[in-house]
N, C-alpha and C positions, 0 to 999 in steps of 0.2 A: 205517178209513175208510168213508165211506157207500158204498152201492151204485152205482157209477157204470157208465154205458153197459149198462144192464141188457137191452137189447134188441139183441143183436149183429146181427141180421138188418138192422136200420134202418141201422148204421153202414156196411155193405157197399156199395160203389159208389154214393155219394151224386152227384147230377148237377153235378160241379165244372166241367164244359165249358160250362156256361151259366150265367151269374150271376144268372138271374132267382130269384125267392124260391122255396125249396125247404123243405117241411114237415120232410123227413129231416134237411137240412141245418142248419135252425133249431134242431132238438133236439140235433144234434152239437155245434153252437157253444154251446148252453145248458150241456151236460154240461161241456165245456172251461172255460167260464167259471164253473162251479161247483167244477171240479177247482182252479183256480188259487188258490182261498181255502185250500187245503191248504198246509203247510209247504214251501217250495221249497228246492233243493239249495244255492243262492246265499244262504240265510238262516242258516246256521250261525253263532251268535253266540259270542264268547268266553265269556260268562257261561254259556250252555247248555253249551259244551264243558268248561269247569271243573267244572260240576257232574256232568256224566258221568264224568269222570276221577275225582273224588273218590268217587264211587258204585262205580266199578270197583275201586278200591283197598279201600273198605270192605267191599265183598262178597266180596274175595278172588279176583276174576277176574284181578288184577294184583298183582304183589308189591309195587310202588311207583309212586309218581307218574309217574317216568320211562317205565317200562314201559307204563303205561296210556296215556301220550302218545303213545309210538310205535305202539301198537296202534290208537289212535283215528286217528292220521295215516295209517297203512296203510288203515284202513277207509275214509277220506276220499280216498285216492288217486284212486277213481271219485267224481267230485264230483256224484253223483246220488243222489237218493232211491230205493232199491230198489223200496219200495212203489208210489210215483208212477209209477216205469218199468213195473211189471208191469200197472198200471191200464191206462196207455197202450198197452202191447204187446197186451194182450188185445182192445183195441179198434182193433188194426191201426196204431196211431200209433208212430212213433219219437221219442223224446225228443231234442230237439237242444240247448235251452240255457234257462237260466232268468235273470232279471235282477231283482235286489233293490238298491235304491239309495235310502237315506234316505226310506222309506215308499212308494216306487214299486215295484210289483212286477209281473213278466210272465213268461209261459211261451211258448216257441216250440217246435212239434212238427210233424211231418210225418205226414200220413195216407197209407198206402200202398195203392193200388188192386189192385195185382199184385205178388206176391213176386218175380216174375221180371223185371220192369220198373222203370224209375225214374220212371214216372208216379204222380202223386199230387197232394196240396195242402198248403200250408204253413197252420198256424193260429198266430196271434199273439193271445193271450189276456191282458188286463190284469185285475189284481185291483181289485175294488171296496172300498167304504169299510169299514173296520174300527174297532172301538172303541179308536183311539189318537189321541193328540194331534196327530199329524203329519197324519192323514187328516181330522180335524176342521178343522185350519188351512187344508188344502188346499181343502176345500168352501167355507169361509167367505170366502176370499178371492175375492169374487165381482164385484170391479169389472172392467169390461171395459178391457183394455189393447190397444195395437197389437200385431198378430202379425207374425212374420217373413213377408215376401212379401204382406202386405196383409190387411185386415180387422181385426176386434177380437175378443178372445178373453178368456173367464174367466181372471183372473191366476193363480189357484191351479191350474187344469188345465194351463196352459201351463208353469208352472215344475216341476210333477210330471212331464209327459212329458219335459221337457228333461234331466231326470236320467238316462234311459235311452235317449233317442231315438238318439244317436250309436252307442251299442253295439249297439242292434237293427239300425241301417242297416248296419253293418259284417259283421255276420253275414248279413244277407239278401243281401249281395253274392254269396254262394257258391250261392244258390238261384234265381237270376235266371228260370230257365225254368218254375219252378212257380206257379200261381196263389197268391195271398196272400189269406187270409181272416182278418179281423181281427175280433175279439169282446171283449166284456166287460159286466160288470153294474154298474150304479150309477156310482160313480166310474170304474170300470173301463170302462163304455161310453163315458164322456166322454174318457177317454184313447184308446180305440178309435177315436173320431171324429177326435181330433188326429192320431193316427197315420195314418189314412186320408188326411188332407191332406198329410202330409210324407212318408210311406212309400209309400203304395199308391194314389196318386192315378191311376196309369196301369196298375194291376194288372188282371189279367183275372179276379180273385176278387170277393169281396164283403165287406161289413161288416155284421155282425149285433149290435146292442145290445140290452140288457135293462134296463128300468128306468132308462134314461138321461136325465138332466137336460139342459137347455139349455146349450150349450157357447159359442157365439158368435154373431155377428151375420150377416146375410145375405152380405156381401161376403167373409166367411172361407171361404165354402162354394163360392165361384165356380169355383175351379180343380179341384174334385173330380170325377172321371169315374167312380170306382167306384161301383156300386150300393150303396146303404145302407138296411138294413131296420131300423127302429125299432120293437121289440117292446115293447108296454106291456100290462101285466096289469092289466085292469079299473080298479080306483080308485087304482093306485099313486101316491102323492103326490109321489114324486121326480121324476117325469117332468114336473111342473108348476112346477118351480122351475129357475133364478131366473125371475121374472115376464117373460113376453114383452111383446108390444105392447100387451097388456091393462093393462100397467102404466101406460099414459097415462090410462086411465080412472081409476085410483086416484089419480094425481098431479092430475089435474084436480080431483077431490073434495078432496083435501088443501089445495090453493090456496084453497078456499072457506072453510075453517075459519077463523073470525075471530080467530086467535091470532097474535101476533107469532112470527115464525120460520118458519111453515109455508111461505111462498113461498121462502125460502132452503131449507129442507129439501127440498122438491120439486125444485127446480133442482139441488141436489147429487145427489139420487138419480137424476135424469134423465141428469146427466153420466157418472154411474159406471155405472149398470146398464141403462139404458134401450136398447133394441134387441137384446136376446137373442130368438133364433128356434130352432125345431128344424130339424132337416135330415134327408131322408131319406123313405122310403115307410114310413107307419105300418102296423103289423100289430097288431091289437088283439084281446086275448083277453077272453071274456066271463066272467061270474062264475056258473056253474052250481053246484049242491051237488055235493060229491064223492061221487055215487052211482055204483056199479058197473053196467055194462050187462050184457046176457045173455052177452056174450063175455068178461066179467071185465075190461074197460077201464074206468078210473076216469073222472070227470068226464063223465057220460053227458050229451049235449046241448050240449057246449062248442061255441062258435061262434069261429072264427078269421077276422076280417074284414080284408082288405086295404084302406087308404084308406077307412075306414067314414064313413057319414054322420055329422056332428058331433051331431045331435039324436038318433040312436039311441045313440051313444056316451055322450052326456052323462046319457042316461036311465038307461043301465046304470050309470054311476058314481054318479048321485044315489041310486038305490035301493040300491046296494050300500053307500053311506055310511050311509043312514039306518038300514038293517037291522043294521049293525054299530056303530052309535053313533060312527061316524067311525074306529073302530079298522082298517078295511079300507086306510086310507091308508097305514098301515105294513104290515100283514100282507101285502098285494098285493105288495109290494116284495121279499118274500123270494125268493132265487134258486131254492131248492128248488121253489116252486109253480110258477115260470115252466118250469122243466124238466120237471116232473110233467105240466102241462098240454100243452106242447108234444109230449111223448111220447104222452099220451093222444089228442091229435088225430091225430098221424101213425099210429098204430096204427088208429084208427078209419077213416081214409082208406085204408089198406092193405086193411082187411077188406071195403071196399065193392065 
C-alpha cells in the first residue's frame, strides 16, 4: 500500500472541538479518503476466496480443499484487513467497520486523541468512482429526483447512498457522544454530502469533500447544519458537473437553433437536471509547479484560498487548462495530488 499518514506530527491533536476549517484536518480527511480506495474487509468475494483456496492447495500450504477452506475461515474470523488496521493504528485510528454493498463502499474509524481517555472523533469516508460499470451507472443517473424530507437530488447518488445508509446509522448509534467527520473524493464526496444531510446534520463535526460534483438543488441543503468544506484542486473538471444554473444559458442557446426538436430537448433537459448547485465553503488549491522549497516541502508557493474571488479562480483554471492542453481537467482530479498539496500546505503553515 502507498505511504499513508507520512507526517505523524500532523495527525496528533487536530482541532476537533471546533468545526472551522483546519489545514491539518483537511489533510487527515484527505488521507482517509485515499485509504478507502484500498480493499475493504467487507469486500471479500467468493471468486477471490476460491482462487486463494486453490492456490493454497496447489502450493502445498494445505493438504486438500477442505483444510484450505477451514484455514481461510479461521483467518477471516477477524473480519478486518490487517494491513489496513496497521495503517490506521499507526495514525492513532481504531478501525470500527467497513461497508460494501453493490458498488457503494465506506469506512468508519475513530481517531484517538488520548490513549487513556475516550475522547476522539469519528471519521466516515466514502469511496469515489472506480472503473466499474456500477460506478459509471451511478454517475450517469444525473436526473434530479425528489429526496426524502425535501429537495431534489441526483438519482444515482441517492440510490448509492441508500444501499449503506441504514447500516451506517445503526453503527453510529453506539458513538453518539463523538463528533462525526464525513469525507470522500469524487463520487465519495457526493455520498459524503448525502450522508451529511441524513446522518450528520446536527453533528458537532464537519464534512470535507475532494473533487466533489454537484449533488442536489438548493432546497436539499436547507436542513444541513454541519459545516461543509468543498476542496477543489485547480482545474478539476469533475467539480463542474452536472451543470449548475449556468445550464440555463446553454439551454437558451439551444432553443435558438432553428432545428426541429431543439425546444423539446431543451425543456426535457431543464426538467431533468436544471437546478443543480454546489453546497459548502469552497477551499481552492492553486496550481504551482511541484518545486521543492529550502525546507524540502513540495509545491513551493502553493496558495490555498477559502471562498476565493471567482475571477482569480477562473484565471488559475484557464491558464492551467491552456498549459496542459486540457489534460489538467483529469489530472487535477487525482486524490493523490489533493493529499500531497494539502500536506505540503499544512507543513508550510507549521514552519511559519
